N, C-alpha and C positions, 0 to 999 in steps of 0.2 A: 538567443538568436531566433529570428522569425523565419520559418520555412514556408515559402509560397507553394500553393498547389501547382502541380505539373499541369501544363496546358494540354489540350486535346492533340495539338501538333506534336508535343513532346512524347505523349503516350503512343501515338501512331509511330513515331520514329523509333521508340524503344521496342515496340513489337516487331517492326520491320527488321531491326538489327538482331533481335532475338531469333527470328526465323532464319536469317542468313547464318548466324553463328551456330544454330542448331544443326544445319546441314553438314557442318564440319565436326562439331563437338560429339555428335552421336556416333561418329566413327573413331573417336579417340580410344586408344588402348586402355584397358582397365588399370594397368599400372600407373599410367599418367593421371587418370582421373583420381585414383587413390592418393597419389602424391598431392594433387590439388586439394583434396579434402583434408589431408594431414597438414598441409601448409595453411589452410584456413584456421585450423585449430591453433597452430603455432602463432599466427599473426594476432588472433584474438587474445591469446595469453600474453603476447608482447605488449598489448595495450596497457597492461598492468593496472595501477590505481586510477588512471584517468577514466577507464571504462567503468570501474566500480563506483567511483564518486559521481560520475555523470548519471548513471542509472539510479543511484540512490537519490540524487537531487530531483530527478524527473518523476520518480515513481513513489517516493516515500518509503521504499522497502529498505529493511536493515541490511547492513554490510554482509552479515553471514548468509542471508538469503541470496543476495546478488552473487557472492563468491560461489555458493553452491550451485546456483543456476549456470554460472559461467562454466563450472566443471562439467555439468550435465551437457552443456552445449558442445564443448570441445570433445567430450567423450562420445557424443553422437557422431561427430565428424569422423573420429578414428574408428568407430564401430562400423560405419558404412564403408570406410576405406578398406578395412579387413574383408568385409562382405564382397565387394566387387572384385577384389584381388583373388579371393577364393573361387568365385565364379559360378557356383551351382545355382545362384538365385535366378539365372536366366531360364532355368527349367528346360534345358536343351533336350529335345527328343529326336532320335534318329532312326528312321525306318528305311533300310537300304532296299534297293530295287531287286525284284525277282523277275527277270525278263522271261524265264521259262515257265512261269506259273500259268496254269490253265484253270478256267477257260480264257482268262485275260491276264496279261502281264501286270505285275505290280510296279508302280513307279517309285523312284527314290524320293522320299518326303522327309523333310527335316523342319523342326519347329523350335522357336525360342521367343522369349519376351524381348520387345524392343521399345525404346522411348517414344512417347507420343508427340512431343513438341514443346513449344514455349508454355511455361506454367506461371500463373499469377499467384503470388502469395501475399496475404494480408497479415501484417504484424498484429500480434495479440496484445491487448491492454495489460493483462495480468501476468504476462511472462515476457519481459523486455528482451530476454536473450533466448531462452529455450524454445519459445514458440513465435519468434519474430524473425529478424533479418537473416540470421544463420541458424534458425531453429530447425525442428524436425522436418517441416514441409520443404524448406529450401534444400537442406542437405540430402534428403531422400530423393528429391527430384534431380539434383545435380548428379547423384550417384547413379541414377537410372540412365543418365545421358541426355536429360532435358535441359534447356536453358530456363532461366528464372528471372522474373521481374517482381521485385518486392515493393509493396506500398508500405512505407513506414507508418507506424501508428502515430498519430499526432501527439499523443500523450508522452511519448518518449522518442521524439524525432532526432534529438542529438545523439542519444545512445545508438539508435539505428544507423545514423550516419557514420559513427565511429566503426561499427561492425562492417558496414558496407565498404568502407575504405580498406579495412583489413582483408576483406574478400578480394577486392581489386588488387591489392599487393600480392596476395597469394597466387592469383591468376598470372600476374606478370612474372613472378618468381618461377613458376612451373612451365610457363609458355602456353597457357590456355588461351584460346581464341578470345579476342575482345568482344564484349557484349554477351558472353555466356551468362553473366550475372549483371543485372541493372537495378537501379534504386530510384524510386519516384516518391513524391510527397502528395498528400491530399487529405484535407479535412472534410471536403464536401463529398456528398454521395455521388456527384457527377464523375469524379475521378475514378471511383470504384466501378461505376457503371460503364465508363468508357473502356476500362481494362477488361472487364468480363465480356463485353459485347464485341470487342475487336475480333475480326474474323481469323486472325493468326493465333489467338490464344487457344490452347488445347486442354486446359484444365485449371482448376482453382483450388487453393488451400486456404482455409479460413478457420479461425478460432475466435468466438465472440458470442454475441447475443443471438437468441432465436430470431428476433426481428431482422437483424443484419444478415445472418446466414440464409434465412428463407428468402429475403429480397434478392440476394446474389444468386441463389439457386433458381429462382423464378426467371431472372434475367437470362441465365445460361440456358434454360430450357426453351425460352422463346426465340433464341437465335435461329437463323436459317439452318445452321449446323449446331445442334445442342452439344454442350460439353459437360463433363462431370464437375461438380462442385463438392469437394470433400470438406464439409463444414462440421465443426464441433460446436454445439449451440446451447443446449439446455438440459440439465440433469439435477434431480433432487436426491438421488442416491439413497434409497430407503434402507434403513437398518431395522431388522426384525429382532426383537428381544423375546426369546422363549422363556416361559415362566419358571421352570426349575432352575435354570441358570441364574435368572434374576433373583430368585429367593436366596441363592448362595453367595452371589457377588454383586449385589445392587450398587454398593458404593464404588467398587472397582469399575463397574460398567459405566457409572455416571462420570467418574474421573476421566475415563478413556474418551467418552463422547464429548465431554466439555472441552478437552484439549483439541479434539478434531474439529469441533464447531468453530473454535476461535483461532485455529491455526491460520496464520497469514491474513488475519482479519476476515476470515471466511471467504477469501477471494480465490478459491480453487474450484475448478469444475467438478471436483470429487467431494466437495463439502457435504456432510451428512445432513441434508435439509429435511429429512422425514424420519421419524422414529415410530415404528409400529409395535404395539404391545397389547397383549391380552390382559384384561383386568385380573389382578391377583394380589394377595396380601403384601407382596414385596414392592408393588408398583408405587405406592405412596412414598416409601423410603427412597426409591430411585429418583422420583420426581423431586423430592425435597433436596437430596444431595446435589442433583444436577442444577437445580435452581440456585442453590448456595454457591456452587462453583462458578456459575455464569454471573451472579451478582458480584462476586469477588474478582472477576476477570478485568484486565485492563482494557481500555478503549484504544484501539490502534488507529493510525492514520490510513485511510484508504488510498487507492492508487491515484485518483484525481477527483475533482469536484463532481464531475458527471456521474461517476460510479457511486459516490457517497450520497448524492441527491437521489439517485434512483433507488438506492437501498432504503433510505428513509421513507420514500413514497411507497415502495412495495411492502415494507414492514408495517406501516400504518394501515395499508389496505388489507393485509392479511389479518392483523389484529382486530380489524373492524368487522370481520365476517361473523355470521351467526354461529354461536357456540364456541368461538375461539376465545380462550382465556390465557392471558399472560401469566406465566408461572415464575419467571425469573428474568431480570434485566440488569445489566451492569450499572452500578451506582457511581462509577468513575466519571470525572468531569470530561466533557467532550468538546470538540472543535467542529468547525464547519465541514471538514473532510474526514471526520472520525466515523468509525463503524461501531455502533453500540451493540454488543452481544445481547441476544435475547432468545428465550425459549418460551413457547406457548403450547397449549394442549387443546384438543378438540375430540369430540366423540366420533366414532366411525360413521354413525348415521349422518351427522352434519358434514363430515368430510365427503362422503359419497354423494351428497346432494349439492356440492359446490365445486364446480370445475376449477374455479380460480385457485383453490387450495392445492391443486396439483402443479401449479406453476412455480418456477424457480424464484426465490428471493436471494439475489446474489449478494452474499455477505454473511456475517456470523449469526445466523438465525436457523433454528430448527423447530419443527412442529411435531409434537407427540400426538399420535392418533391412538385413542383408547378403544380397543375392540372388546365387545362383550364376551366373545368366545372364539374358538378356532374358525368356525364357519364365517364369522364376520371378518376375521383377519384375511381369509382367502378371498372374500369379496373385495376387500380393499386392494389386495395385490392384483386381482383381475382388473381393477379399475385404473391402475397406474399406467402411465405412458412409458415410452422407451427410456432407458436409463444407461448411463455409462457403467455404473456399478450397483450392486445390491449386496448387503451384508446380512448374515444370520449369526446371532450370538446365542449359543446354547451348549448344553452338555452333550457329550458324544451320543448318549442314549437318546436324547431329544432330537438330535440331528437325524439319526436313523429313523426315528418315528415320524419325522416330517419330510421324508424323501419326496412326497408329492408336492409339498410347498416349495422345496428347492427346485424341483423340475419346473414348476410354474414360473419361478423367478428367472430361470434360464431363458424363458421366452421374452423377458422384459429387459435384460441387461447384457452388456458385453463382458463384464467381469463379475464373478461371484466370489464372495469373500466369507470364509468361515472364521468366526471369533476374532474379527479384526475390524478396524475402521477403514473407510474408503480413501481417506487422504493418504498420499504417498504412492506415486506411480513408479514402479521399478522399471528401468530401461533395460530390457532383456528380450531375447527372441520369443519367449512365450507370452509376453504381455499383449493383451488386447485392450487398446484404448479407443473404443468406439462401440456404439450400441444402437438399438433400434431408434427410429425417429420418435421424438425430436432431439434426442441426445446427439445424434449425427444424421447426416443425409444419406449415408450408406453404411449399414451395419456390417457389411462384408469385409471392411477394411479397418486398419488401425493407424493411428498417427504416431504411435510410439513403438520402438523396436524395429528389427530389420525388415519385417513384412510391410512397413510403411512404404517401401519402394514400389510395391505392387500397385499403388494408386496411379502411378505415372507411367505405366507401360501397357502394352497390348501384345497379344500373341500373333506371330506371323509364320506361315508355313512356306517353305521354299521347295518347290517340286522340280525334280530333274535339273538341278542347277549344276553347272561345271564347278569344280573345286575352286577355281580362281575367283568366282563371283560369290561364293558362300561367305557369310560372316565367319570370323575366326573361330567362334565357339562351335560351329557346326562342321568344320572341315574334318576329313578323315584322320588327319594327324593328331587331332585333339579328341576324337570321338570316344576312345577307350577311357581316357582320363575323365571325361565328362560323365560317361556312363557309370564309372566307379563312384564319382561324386554323388550322382543321383541316387545310387544305392547305399550311400553312406559308408562305403568300404574304406574311404579315405580316413575315417576316424579310427579304424582298427589297427 
């Protein structure tokens, strides 16, 4: 089925409806919003095999991946439902009046987080469920009390439509205002531009390329009223291999990294695109084993022709750079939309002299940077741009000895991993999925876990308000329970 781009008139209508719905939805009681999110999860599950088969057909992803992603999506819905029912996320602060205080009376001041307004969400190419129509951006925005307009990704528009219809059914089942959630289509940049530039849009969620995210960010900042764009864009997720560990487990480390590099045909934002290592006797063994594993790996089908073509172009470009040597490439037969796994190496000197080698190659590819010594390794780390993750693989004694290196990595990444690979993002309250630019546009926030809700709210203080006009969370009848929640006494 062909999906036509939404017109400018349709986009304007969607934002007008979203603003009108927001004025009602933001006042919806937490229990009702929670019921809405749980109903979304139920309706997505009720789609059954139709959703799975449609997503498989559009994305070439295997059934197990789609089923797992569906579970993550519905789990996200229920996680945020629990969060907003529990209530402490609003960060209520209550300072009661002291009218007799001298030299000046103290007013009654109460503060909490409130939703910002209509949010535009762009579906992600590489996650047709978990980062798209009912993905983390949409669900955290709805949980916050915002209305949402999703632009379906053209690579899986049918999947997006099925999920959008499930959300509509959930809204009707619970009695949520019409137009709290809306769904539009668009292959052209003009559709995205119109959504971001519309004066009623108050925020944007995006997962995709650096070029796409930066373009949306620039549009948002040039508006008469700039708005935040929470974009996840580009990360090569460096993995540092310390020498003592490598000498003891070169083969195990190579196996672990080969699996991570090729997982999902390398189409994860946390793919280990860079391996940093100091020259040592075990290095050749590691490189040899890694090359063998990559050469024996299967060639998977990528999400769509555009991503596959971009991978081929970027891979050729990287391999053509001065000093870059191919050390392993899959020998399996390939197709037009296949992703050929590959690993190359380069000296730290050539890496430091070539900015292009710091750019993401989205697919099953990793570049080994060979450093002469620890000093050169630190120079390479200093040179890196912002990342979603960074991993260090070493013995406990080595990790202790390299505390300064780990501290330096803290300035570069949002998540630090000891003795593990970056692929695999656990959905839990302590997860930080966001890092310094260009991995994301705002490293203070996460797109995974309960803190994702904080992207779509702002603090408001209410001074000298009568009880009848205060938000429910700030009224005296709730103040003691809120204060106990804030101090975590509810857990005892």
